[in-house]
N, C-alpha and C positions, 0 to 999 in steps of 0.2 A: 727215692732219693735219701741219702744219708748225709750227715754233717761232717764226716771224716772221709779220708781216702782208703781207710782199711775196710775191705769187703769180706773179711773172714766170716763174719756173722752178721748178715744183713738185719736179722731180727733184733739183735742187741742194739744195733745202730738206730733202730727206730725210736728209741727213747733216749734223748740226749739231755744230760743235765748241764746247765750253764754254771753250776757252782763247782769250784775247783777243789773243794775239800769236804765232801759230804761224808756222812757216816756210812758204814758198810751195812746197808739195808738191802735185802734181797726181795725182789718182786716176782711173784709167781704168776706168769702170764700164759694165756692159752691153756688153762687147766693143767698147769705144771709141765707142759711140754718144753718150755724154755724158762730159765731163770736168769735174771739180770742183776748184777751187783751194781749198786749206785756208785761205788768207787770206780769200778771199771768204766761205767758210762761217763762219769765226770772226766776221767782222764782222756777219753776219746774226744771230748768237746773243748779241751783247753785252748785249741788253736782258734776257736771262734769266740773266746771270752773277752776280747778287747779289740778296739778299733785298729791298733797297729798290726795285729795279726791278720785282720781282714785285708788291710792294704797290701800285705805281703803276698797275698794269694795270686793265682794266675788271673789273666784278664777275664776269664769266664766267670770268676767268682768275685768280681768287683762291680760296683754300681756304675752305670754310665752317668755322665753329667746331666744335671737337670736342665730342661729346656728354657731358654730365655733368661732375662734378668730376674732378680728377686722381686722387683716392682711388678714386672709382668706376671710372675707367678702368683703374687699376692692379689693382684687385680682379678686374674682369671679364676683362680681356684679358691679364694677366700672372700674377697670383697664382692665378687660377682657370682656367687654360688647360685644354683638353681632356686634355692629357697628365697634368696634375696631378689632374684629376677622376678619370680612370681609375685612376691610382695610388692615390688616396685611397679609391676604391670597393673596390678589391681588398684594400688594407691594412686598412681599417676592418672589412671582413667577417671577415678573419682575426683581427683584434684582438678582436672580439666573440666569435668562436669560442674563442680562447685564454682569455678570461676565463671563459666557461662551462666550458671544460675544467678550469681550475684550481679553480674553485668546486666543481665536481662531485668532483674528485679529493680536495680537502680535506675534503669531507663524507662521502664514501663509500669512498674509497680503492679504487676499482673495479679489477678485474683488467685486465691488458693495457694499462695506461695508458702505459707506456713505448713499447710497440709502436705504439699509436695516435698518439702524438706523432711517432714516426719516420715513420709512414705519411703523416701530413698534411704533414710537411716534404718528403718525397719528391714528394707530389702538387703542392705549390707549385713545386718546382724543375722538375718535368715541364711544368707549365703555362707557366713562364717561358721554357723552351727551345722548347716547341711553338709559341708565338706568334711566335718569331723564324724558324721554318722558312720557307724561301722559298715553298714550295707553299701553306702556310697563309696567308701574307701575300698571295700572288696571289689566293687564293680570297676573302679579305676584300675586296680591291679590286674583284674581279669582281662580287661580291654587291652591294656598294654602288653600282657603276656601272650596275646594272640599274634603278635608280630612274628613272622616266620624267621627261623634261623638263617634262611637264605638271604634275608634283607641285608643291605649294607651295614657294616659295623657302626658307622657314625649315626645311622638312623636308629638302630637298636639301642645305642648308647643314650640317645635323647629319651626314648621311651622308658629306659631302665631307671631313670631318675624320678619316676613317679612318686617315690616316697618323700619327695620334697613338697608334697601337697600342703603341708603346714603353712607354706608361704601364702597360699590362697586364703587360709583361715585367718592368719594374722593381718594380711592386707585388707580383707573385708572388715575385720573387727576394728582396726584402727580407723578405717574410712568411716565406719558407723559412728565412732566417737566424733570425728570431724563434722559429719552431717548433723549429729545431735547438738553440737556446739552452735552450728548455724541456726538450727531450729530454735534453740534456747534464745539466741540473740534476737531473732525475729519475733519471738513471743514476748520478750521483754519490751521491745520497741512498740509492738502492737498494743500492749497493755498501757504503755506510757502515752501513746497518741490518741487512744480511744477511751472514752469514759463509758465503760460497760455498766449496765444497770445493776448487775450482781457483783458487787465489790468483793464479797467473800469468795466467790468462785475464782475471780482474777487472782487474789492472793494465794488461793490454794494451788492454782496452776503454776504460779511463779515459784512457790516453795517446792512443789513436787519436781518441777523442771530443774531447779538448782541442785536439789538433792540427787536426782538421777544423773545429772552431768558430773557431779563429784564422783559418784560410784563408777560411771563409765570411764573416767580418767584414771582411777586407781587400778582398774582391772588390767589394762595393758602395761602399766608401770610394774605391777606385781608379776607380770609374765615376762619381764626383761630377762634374757638368757642367763646372765650372771647370777641374778637373784634367784631365778628358778632352779639353777643347778645347785646353788649353795643351800637354799632353804626350800627344798621341794615340797615338804609337807605344808609349809606356810603358803606357798604359791597355790597349791591344790585347794586349800581351804578358801583362800581369797578368790580364786577363780570360780569356785563352785557357789559359795554362799553370796558373794557379791554379784555374781551373774544372776542367781535367782532373785536377789533383791532388785536388780535393775529391771528384770522382766516384770516383776510385781509393780514397781513404780511406773513402768511404761504402760501397763494395763490401766493403772489408776489414772494416769495422765490422759490416756485416750478416752476413757469414760467421761472424765470431767470436761476435757476440751470439746468433745462431741456435743455435750450439753450446751456449751456456749455457741457452737456452730449452729445447732438446731434452733436455738433461740434467735440468733441473728438472722438466719435465713427463713425463719417461719415454717420449718419442715418438721415432721415427726422425728423424735429422737432415734427410733429404731431404723428409720430410712437412712438417716445420716450415718449411723453406725454400720449398717449393711453395705453402703456404698463406699465406705472408707477402705482403701487398700491396706492401710496400716492394721486394721482390725484382722483381716484375713492373714496377713503376714505374721502378726503376733500369735494368732491361733496356731499356725504351722510351727512357729518357733517353740511355743509351749509344748506342742505334741512331740517335737524332736527332743526336747529336754526331758520330758516325762518318760518317753518310750524305753530308754535303757533301764530305767528303774522299775519298770513293769516286769523286767526279766531278772530282777534281783532274786537270787536263790541261795540258800545255805546248802551246800552239797557235801556229801560224804566223801572222804578222801582216805586213801591208804598210804601212810607214810612208809618210806623205805630209807632208812638211815644209811647213807653211803660212807660217811665219816663224820668227824667232829666239825668238818668244814662244809659239808654239803648234805642235802637231803633230796630224795626224789619223791614227789607226790603223785599218786596214781588216782585217776578219776575214771568212772565207768558209766556216767549218766548219759553220754552222747558221743558221737564221733566228731572229729575235727578234720578240716581239710589240711592239706600240706602247707607248712610254713605259716600257720596261723598262731596267734597268741591270744591269751585271755587275761582279764584283769581279776585279781584276787585280793581279798581284804579280810582282816579280822575286826575292823571298825569301819563299816561301810560309809558312814557319813564323813569320816575324817581323812582317810587315806586309801589309795588303791595302788597296786603294784602290777605291772605288766610282765608277763613271762611267755616265752615261746613254748609251744607244745610239741610233744613227740608222739605221733600216733602209735598206738599199741598194735604190733604186728600180729598178735595171736588172738585178737578179738575183733568182732564186727564194730563194736563201739567201745570207745575208751581211749584215754591218752594219759600222758604223764608230763611233768615238767621238773626241771632241776632248779632248786634254790641253793645258791652258793652264798656263803657268809660274806656280806658286803656292807653291813650296817646293823643297827639295833634291831630293826624289824626282821631281817633275814636270820639274824642270830637267834632271835626268840623262836622262830619256826623250827630251826634245827634242834633247839633245846626242848621245846614243848611237844614236838611231833604231833601236829594237829590231826584230828580225825574228822573235823567238819570245818568248812571254810566258805566264805561268801564269794559268789561269782556274779558279775553284772554284765548285761549286754550280750552281744553275739561275738564269737571269735573273729579276729580281724587279721588280715594278711600283713606280713612284715616284709622287710627289704629282700629277703632271700627268695620270695615268690617269683620275682622277676628274673631269677637266674636261669630259668628254663628257656629263655630266648637266645642263649649263647651255646655254642657248640662244645667248647672246652673251658673249664673254669678252674680257678684256684680258690679254695676256701681257707681263710685264716681265722682262727678262733683263739680266744684266751679264756681260761677257766670254764665256767658253766656255759659260755657261748657255744660250746660244742653241741649243746642240745638242739637249738634251732638248725644248726648245720646238718645234723643227722635227720631231722624232720624233712629236709629237702632231698638229701642225697640217697637215703635208704630206698625209696620207691622209684626214683627217676633214673633213667639210663643216660646220665650226663657224665661224659669223661671228665674226671676232676682229680685234683690233688689236694690233700689236706695238710695244713700246718697248724698244729695245736700246741699252744704254750700254756702250761698250767703247773701248779705245784703238786708234786707227787701224784701223777695221774692214777696209778693203781690204788694208792692208799686213799686218795680223796674221792674218786668217782667209781672205783670198783671194776671188777673183771668185765661185766657186761658192757659197760660203756666203751672201754678200751677195745674189746673184741669187735664191737660194732664199727668203731673207727677204722680198724684194719680190714673189716669185711668190705667197707665201702672203698677204701684205698689201701691195698696191701702194702704199698710203699709210703704210707703216711709218715710225716715227720712230726714226732711228738717231743716237745722240749720240756724237760723237767726243770722248770724255773723256780727254784726254791729261794736261794739268797745269792748275793753277790752280783757280779756283772753278767748281764744277759746278752745273748747273741743279738746281732743286728737283724731285727725282724724284717726291716725293709729289704735288706740284702737277701735274706733267706726266701722271702716271698718272690723277689725278682728272679732268683735262680729257679724256683719252681715254675714260674711263668715261662721262662725261656726253655726249660727242659721239656715241658708239656705242650709248648706252643699254645698256651691258653689265650683266650680272647678277653677275659676279664678276671678281676679279683673281687671276692666278696669278703668283707671283714665283719666279724661279730666279736667285739672286744669292748673294753672300757673306753670312755670317750677320748682320753688323750691318745691311747694307742690307735684307736680308729682314725682320728684325725691325722696322726703321723703316717699311718700306712696308706690311707687314701691319697694324701698329698704326695707322699713319696712315689706312688705309682703313677698318678696323673701327671705329675711334673716330669715324668719320663715317658709320657705318651701311652700309658697303659690304662685301660678303662678299669676303674675301681669304684666300689660302692660300700657304704657302711652306714648304719643308723646315725642320724644327726640328733641334736638335742631336742628337736621337736618332732621326732618320728613317732 
């Protein structure tokens, strides 16, 4: 597909500039076999540079109306997203259980009610951490990827949204805070109604309880989406260090409260601890937290400078599966950054990733050209892994988002079309990346989005879907573009997927 009606030179039309007045810069593509002038390309794309021009095109080049009212679309595609559905499912189940628990407690004052609340709190925290474990996430993706392509599209669409698993994490985490608040209230009431012989122990339990509750409340507040997106480094530190603090406090509370229980029941301390479900759940929680850090390694990396805007980092210590990403850092305790990997085609083990300038940290990597970098945990699957359950797809990428797309498309025989919007693709990412894009899709649409008005990406994506009769669209772009494209496709009845803020 090309963005103009002129078919004199299909190869020239593959790179489309959305700027109407670029400098005359020549790009040497495919080892010099073709050269493209930016001025020439820009002139070819002028008809798509504004909304009025798009509306003047034929019916095949205009977007159909969105389905339903704006309220219906907001409810279905925003308010009731899969992430929120999963969160609501987990939280509602816990809320119902909490109501039953409190009603039963008020009517019968059953024994061990404080221990039960503590156990349910620990169970929710365990579930929240477990669903974030990289091996569990990989298993979820593999299970959903087993759905055959012959299955009904609506069924595959449901399984394809497995990347919303973060809703389970946040639902269980918030539920754990609610149950801990119940546990705290019951412990305070119990301390007020019963005169324990060891007053110092009672005071210690209340102080630890209250401190732990404050920490538990701050953690989900710091993870609120708007705060997390605007202050990601602060969110990461809050989540990590306050999470560790909460677990230490929970352990301390368990040891102290078990001593009170053993004394009240006249049983050995070790027996009470061994028979406590919270003890075993906390042990599992601790192991889940520690495990990724046991795989913390400083790895050698070979930097390949693509331009002043991007760098490609090559690793050779291990192979990675298709569509997996890794977390890298220069300060392991303070910040981590996730990147999709590209398996090396010429080696049994090894992979690379593309770092594009998008902030202070990425800019430093491009300037400093690191030769060693920290990696933690195991590689983890991303959104594109689920694309294999579809027969035909359209992949839309912006900037370095083309990296994970190539990770998927290079080895798989999936009929696909590629739409890539980036600034100066040849200058920014180099010959090899551009060649690989055209190897996967000889008719790929590459938009040179430098400055000025850009083409309607929703329209261009829709045209590719109709031309290729694709079943779904996968978007790897910045958050605003991803939301716009996914919403634009789904509101017109087309399956579309893209990373969410909690992917």
